[in-house]
N, C-alpha and C positions, 0 to 999 in steps of 0.2 A: 507293096500292095498286092498283087495277086499273080497267078500264073496263067494256066489255060482257062481263061474266063471269056465268055461271049459278050455280045453287045448288051444283053439283058443285064448281066452282072455289072458291067461298067456303068451303065446308066443308073442302076439301082444304087451303086456305091455313091455316085455323085449326089443323089438326092437324099440318101438315108444313112450315110456312113457314120454320122454322129447322132442319129436318132436316139442313141443309147449312151451317150456320154454324160450321165450315167443314170440308169434306172435306180441304182443303189445310192446315188449321190448327185447333188447338183453340180453342174459343170460350169465353171467360171471362166471368164476371159479377162482377168485383171490386166490393166494396161500399165506396165512398168517394164522397160526393155533392157536388152543386154548384148561381146567380145570386145607389137604388140603381144603375141600369144603368151599367156602366163604359163610357166612350167607347171605340170600337173602335180598336185599333192600326191605323195606316195600312197596315202590311203585311198585316193580316187583310183589310182592305177590298179590297186588290189581289189577293187570292188567286183563282185561277181557279175556275170552277164544278166542273170534273170531279174527282171524288174516288174513293176506293176503301174498301171495308169488309172486315173479316176479316183473315186471315193473321196469326196471333198466335204461331205456334211454328215451330221449325225455321229455315229460311233465309228467313223472312218479309221481312226487310229487302231481300234480293235480288229478291224478287218485286215489291216496290214500286218498286225501281230500274228494273225492266224496264217496268212499267206507266206510270211517270212521272205519277202523279196530283199534284194540288196540295194535297190534304188527305186525311185518312183517319180512320176510327173503327173500333173493334173491339167495340162493344156493352158496353164496360167503361169504367173511369175512371182506370186506373193509368197514370201518366206513365212512358214508357220512355226512358231516357237515350240508348240506342244506336239510336234510330230514325234513319232517314236525315235528313240536314240539309235545311232548306228544305221540309219536309213538315209541314203543320199537323195537329196532333192535336185532335180534337173528342171530349170525354168524353160519356158517357151514363149516366144513372141508369136501369138496366135495369128494375128492379121495386121491389117494396115491401120486400124483404128487406134486412137489415143495419141498422146504426145510422145513421140519417139525419143526426144531428148530426156524426158523424165524417165522413161524406161531404161535408157542407157545409163543414166546417173544412178538409178536404183540398183541395177545389175552390177555396176562397178563397186558399189558399197558392199554388196553381198560377196563379190569376188575378193575384195581386199580383206574381208573378215574371214575368208577361208570357208564360206558356207556353200558356195557353188563352184563347180569345176568344168561344166559344159553348158552350152546354150543350144536350144533347138529352134529351128526356123519356123516358117509359116505352116499352118495346118491346112492341108488339102486346098491350096490356092486354085487348083484346077476344078474345084467343086463349087457349084453355084450356091449351095447352102452352107458352105464352109467359108474359108478365108476369101474365096472368090476374087482373086487378084489377077491382073495381067502380068505377063513376064516383066514388062518394063516397070510396072509399079514395084514389083519385088526387087528388081535390080536397083532401082533408085534408093530403096531403103536399106539394102544390104550393107553398104559401107558403115552405116550406123551400128548394125549388129556386130560388125567386126571390131568396132571401137572398144567394146567391152573387154576384149583381150582374152577370150576363152575359146577353146576348140568349138567350132560352130557347125551344126548339122544342117544339111540341105532342107529346103521346103519338103514336107512330107506329102507327096502327091497321091491322088486317087490311083493314078497309073504311074508306077515308079520308073517305067522306061518309055513313057509316052511323049507326045510332042511338047507338052508344057515344060517338063523337067529337062528334056533334051535341049530345047531352046534356051532355058535358063542357064544350064551349065555351059553352053556354048558362049553365051553373052558374058557370063561371069569370067570365063577364061579369057575372052577378048579384052575385057576391062581390067584384068589382073585382080579380080576379086577372089576371096578365099572361101572355099567350102572344104571342111576337113573330113566330113563323113556324110554318107547318104542315109537318109531316113526312109524307111519302107513301110507301107501299109499293105496288108493282104487279107482278103475275105473271099477266098475261093471255096472249093469243096473240101471233102475230107481226105484228100490225097496229099500225104506228106511229100511224096516225090515231086508233085507239081509245085508245091510251095518252095521246096529247096531249089528246084529248077529255076523258078523266078528269081530267087536270090542270086544264083549264078549269072543269070541274064543281066541283072542289075550291076553286079560286080564287073562282069566282062565289058559292059557298056561304058561304065564311068571309072573303073579302076580305083575305087576308094572304099575304105572300110564301111560297113553297114551296121546301122541300128534298126532293128525291126520294132517300130514303136506302136504298131497295132497289128495283131493278126488273130484270126480265129476262123474256123469254118462257118459259113453262113449260107442259108437257103433263101435267095432273093425272090423266089416264087411263092414262098409261104405267106398265106394271109392270116393264119393263126398259129400258135405254138403246135397245135395238133397236126397242122399241115406240114410241118418241117420234115423234110425227107431224111435228115441226118439224125440217127439215134444217139443218145448219150454214149453208148458203147463205141460207136464209130468215131465220135469226136475224141473219146479217151484214147482209142488206138492211134488216132492222128497225133495227139499230143505225145504219146509214148514213143512214137517214131520220130517226131520232129525235134523235140527238145534235146536229145543226145546229139543229133546232127548239128543243131545250132551251137552247142557247146564245142563240138569238134571243129567247126569251120573257123579257121584263123581270121577270115575277113569279116565274120560276124562278131562285132564287139559287144553288143547288148541286144536284148529282146524283151518284149512285154506282151503278154496275152491281153486281148480285149475281152473283158468280162461282161458279156451280155447278161441281162436279167432272164430268169426263167419265163417271164411273161412276154419276152420279145419273140415275135413270130419268126424272124429270120435267124435269131441266134439262141433260141431257148436251150439247145443242147450244148452250147458253149459256156453256159453259166458256171461260175465258180462258187456261188452261194445260192442257197434256196431262200424262200420268202422269210424264213426265221433267222437269216444271217448265219446259218450253219453251212459249213463247206459241203458241196456236192462231192461225189466220188472224183469228178474231174478236178475240183478245187483241192481235194486232199492230195491228189497226185502232184498238182502244180506246187503246192506248199512243201511237199516232201522232196522235190527235185532240186538238188543243189541249194538247200535252205540256208538262210542267213541266221545262224544260231545266235548272233550277237544283237539282233534287233531287240530293242527295248531294254537291253542290259545297261545298267548304270554302274559306275565304279564306286 
């Protein structure tokens, strides 16, 4: 989640962090759940770090083919047969809703078929407009997620080092629950050093590998796209500084940009696509960085 961010940023994230999931695609919360731990498929271990989130309707497959990520998630858990080939899907248990036993059963089926290799936990449970869960609610459901038998990511909090996740990790440790890696969201300014510093803070606090499952510069004071204080050039410079560092950090195992729409006031300059579904200069750089040349390739 973020680095040097003030009270305005924290509050804004809580209320708007998924305002944009996604302007380019509808955001689903399918309820089928998922982790004992199954050995990783060698193909999964070889998967590149750079991923992508979102894009679940319309020509979403074409967008992924343009971006060339190695893996993707869409905040849901439904397997899609016509996804591009050689693109790993990572399911998520978004919140507390739905039949947890059905979720677990469905995830086990996908695991046994070799279709999934990881499971992501709850999405921003410390956000009132997101999963909005108490720590005890999350702890009570966590053993069910462990049952799937996959490496399991922590709840992805608005604040990755805040009181909610700190209490969750403490209670998980006391109860002998398993959390295999931390998931981090970050929507600070256009300072790559601040972003990387927040990742170090998270790693130093919890001592576990990190997946950055949402990140992008955001201006939470902007009322319109024209008001956004970050220029596309500034955000491109941020990306050019941040991505090589994410690749170099051993404790960062995966990451995915959050692709705001150009019509988003807070994130217009972080958009990867324009209104015509063409890559922006930022999108072109993201697509060209450590690309998955095998995406969409069939034997």
